[in-house]
C-alpha positions as CSV (number, residue, x, y, z in Angstrom):
1,M,-75.0,-22.5,63.4
2,A,-71.7,-20.8,63.8
3,G,-70.7,-17.5,65.4
4,G,-67.9,-15.3,66.3
5,V,-67.3,-11.6,66.9
6,G,-70.8,-11.5,68.3
7,I,-72.5,-12.7,65.1
8,E,-74.7,-15.7,64.8
9,L,-74.6,-17.3,61.3
10,I,-76.9,-20.0,59.9
11,A,-76.0,-22.0,56.8
12,T,-78.6,-23.6,54.5
13,G,-78.2,-25.8,51.4
14,V,-81.0,-26.6,49.0
15,D,-81.7,-28.7,45.9
16,D,-81.3,-25.7,43.6
17,G,-77.5,-26.2,44.1
18,T,-76.9,-23.2,46.4
19,V,-75.5,-22.8,49.9
20,R,-76.5,-19.6,51.7
21,V,-75.3,-18.0,54.9
22,W,-77.7,-15.9,56.9
23,E,-77.3,-13.6,59.9
24,G,-79.2,-15.0,62.8
25,G,-80.5,-13.4,66.0
26,G,-82.4,-10.2,66.3
27,K,-80.4,-8.4,63.6
28,G,-80.9,-11.1,61.0
29,G,-82.5,-9.9,57.8
30,K,-84.3,-11.7,55.1
31,Q,-81.4,-11.6,52.6
32,S,-78.5,-14.0,52.7
33,V,-75.1,-12.5,53.4
34,A,-73.2,-15.0,51.3
35,V,-74.1,-17.4,48.5
36,W,-72.1,-20.3,46.8
37,E,-73.2,-22.1,43.7
38,V,-72.4,-25.8,43.9
39,G,-73.9,-26.9,40.6
40,C,-76.0,-29.8,41.9
41,P,-78.5,-30.4,44.7
42,V,-77.1,-29.9,48.2
43,M,-78.1,-32.6,50.7
44,G,-76.6,-31.4,53.9
45,V,-74.4,-28.6,55.5
46,C,-72.2,-28.7,58.6
47,W,-70.0,-26.0,60.2
48,S,-66.5,-26.9,61.1
49,A,-65.7,-27.0,64.8
50,D,-63.9,-23.6,64.6
51,G,-66.8,-22.0,62.6
52,Q,-64.5,-20.9,59.8
53,H,-65.7,-23.4,57.1
54,I,-68.9,-25.0,55.9
55,Y,-68.8,-28.6,54.7
56,L,-71.5,-29.6,52.4
57,A,-72.7,-32.9,50.9
58,A,-74.0,-32.7,47.4
59,L,-75.7,-35.1,45.0
60,D,-72.4,-35.3,43.0
61,N,-71.1,-37.7,45.7
62,E,-68.5,-35.1,46.8
63,I,-67.9,-33.3,50.1
64,H,-67.3,-29.6,49.3
65,M,-65.7,-27.1,51.7
66,C,-66.5,-23.4,51.7
67,V,-64.1,-21.0,53.5
68,C,-66.6,-18.5,54.6
69,F,-66.2,-16.8,58.0
70,L,-64.0,-13.9,56.9
71,I,-66.0,-13.3,53.7
72,V,-69.3,-13.2,55.6
73,V,-67.9,-10.8,58.3
74,K,-66.8,-8.4,55.5
75,E,-70.2,-8.6,53.8
76,L,-71.9,-7.9,57.1
77,E,-69.7,-4.9,57.9
78,M,-70.5,-3.5,54.4
79,L,-74.2,-4.1,54.9
80,N,-74.2,-2.5,58.4
81,A,-72.2,0.5,57.2
82,S,-74.9,1.4,54.6
């Protein structure tokens, strides 16, 4: 779980090849706020120490990195504005 600017974020990776970021806490909805397609099953996810990136291990024997924090914050601002 990562957070910043008062936002709790949770990252999940599943075997359909997607990584999703969810807003946690009391304001968290049932829709993800960001989605990345990896193309193969995701075996694990981990936030970087600064909470700006997600590292994920996939079945293609690669470690992938998603730069996500600013993208997610912009998505949340758009969702909260509507």
